[in-house]
C-alpha positions in Angstrom: 184.9 163.4 -41.2 185.2 160.4 -43.6 183.8 160.3 -47.3 181.7 157.3 -47.9 180.5 156.5 -51.3 177.1 156.6 -52.4 176.9 152.5 -51.9 178.3 153.0 -48.4 176.0 156.0 -47.6 172.7 154.1 -48.8 173.7 150.8 -46.9 174.4 153.0 -43.7 171.0 154.6 -44.0 169.0 151.1 -44.4 170.9 149.5 -41.4 170.5 152.5 -39.1 166.8 152.7 -40.1 166.2 148.9 -39.2 168.0 149.2 -36.0 166.4 152.1 -34.9 162.9 150.2 -35.7 164.4 146.8 -34.1 164.8 149.2 -30.8 161.8 150.6 -30.5 160.1 147.4 -31.6 162.0 145.4 -28.7 161.2 148.1 -26.2 157.3 148.6 -27.7 156.1 146.1 -29.6 156.0 148.1 -32.6 157.3 151.0 -34.3 156.4 154.0 -36.3 156.4 154.6 -39.9 157.8 157.7 -40.2 160.8 155.8 -39.5 160.9 154.9 -43.2 161.3 158.7 -44.2 164.1 161.6 -44.3 166.1 162.1 -42.4 166.8 158.4 -41.4 166.4 157.2 -45.6 166.7 160.3 -47.7 164.0 160.2 -50.7 167.0 160.2 -53.2 167.9 157.0 -52.2 164.1 155.2 -52.6 162.7 157.8 -55.5 162.4 155.0 -58.4 160.2 156.7 -60.7 157.6 159.0 -62.0 154.0 158.6 -63.8 153.5 159.3 -67.6 150.8 161.9 -66.7 152.6 164.1 -64.0 154.7 164.4 -60.9 152.5 166.2 -58.4 152.6 163.7 -55.7 155.0 161.3 -53.9 154.0 158.1 -53.5 155.4 154.9 -51.5 154.7 151.6 -54.3 154.3 149.6 -51.1 152.6 151.7 -48.1 155.0 152.2 -45.5 152.4 150.6 -42.8 152.5 146.9 -44.9 156.5 147.4 -44.8 156.6 148.4 -41.3 154.0 145.5 -40.2 156.5 142.6 -42.2 159.6 144.2 -40.7 157.7 143.6 -36.9 156.6 140.1 -38.0 160.6 139.5 -39.2 162.0 140.5 -36.1 159.3 138.5 -34.3 160.8 135.6 -36.4 164.2 136.4 -35.4 165.7 138.1 -38.4 168.9 139.9 -38.0 168.7 143.9 -38.4 171.1 143.5 -41.5 168.0 140.9 -43.3 165.3 143.6 -42.1 167.5 146.7 -43.5 168.2 144.6 -47.1 164.2 144.0 -46.9 163.7 147.4 -46.5 166.0 148.6 -49.3 164.4 146.2 -52.0 161.0 147.2 -50.8 160.8 150.9 -50.4 160.3 152.9 -53.2 159.0 156.5 -54.4 157.2 157.2 -57.5 155.7 160.4 -58.6 152.0 160.6 -59.3 150.3 163.0 -60.6 147.1 164.3 -58.0 144.4 162.5 -60.1 146.6 159.0 -60.0 146.8 159.5 -56.3 143.2 160.3 -55.8 142.5 157.2 -57.8 144.6 155.1 -55.8 143.8 156.2 -52.8 140.0 156.7 -53.1 138.9 155.0 -56.2 135.6 153.6 -56.2 137.0 149.5 -56.0 140.6 150.4 -55.6 140.6 151.8 -52.0 144.2 151.7 -52.0 145.6 154.0 -50.0 147.3 151.9 -47.1 146.9 148.1 -48.5 148.2 146.0 -51.0 145.5 144.3 -53.6 143.7 141.5 -51.9 145.7 138.1 -52.2 149.2 140.3 -52.6 152.3 139.1 -50.6 155.9 140.0 -50.1 156.9 136.7 -50.9 154.9 136.4 -54.2 153.5 139.8 -55.1 154.5 142.1 -58.1 156.0 145.3 -55.9 153.9 147.1 -58.3 150.6 145.5 -58.1 148.9 149.0 -56.6 150.2 150.8 -59.7 149.0 148.1 -62.0 145.5 147.6 -60.4 145.0 151.2 -60.5 146.3 151.4 -64.1 149.3 153.6 -63.4 152.2 153.7 -66.2 155.2 154.9 -64.6 158.7 155.6 -66.2 161.3 154.0 -64.1 164.8 155.7 -63.2 166.4 152.7 -61.3 165.1 149.0 -60.9 164.1 147.2 -57.6 166.8 145.7 -56.2 166.6 142.1 -56.1 168.8 141.6 -52.9 170.9 144.0 -51.2 174.1 143.0 -50.0 
């Protein structure tokens, strides 16, 4: 067994995920958001920070279904597995929230952002943290978002 650096392990995890996603998408026209979870992508590769109010709940900064749908669109447009892997690596992040923050994000009267981004948001121009900002959740980040993965 070869010893891999942390960067190599991270890159391999995202490439593996994009490859499996592509194979399933190619066969069925869709895939599964669970491909964006362990064991394919360990949480330690995507934990980005925690709320200043608590850390009872793991929350994806951008919902997995939103990321997965964009990956499918990229495949439809002819994107390579490596391009999709880099896209996932940039956008797949988890933060810890308090239970109250999670409930407000998911079910808040005006928010209802459980499985969607705020209206008008896009991958091209949108703030990665729009859901958190919209719900006024303050997060202390352990790592900065990846601008582009190589």
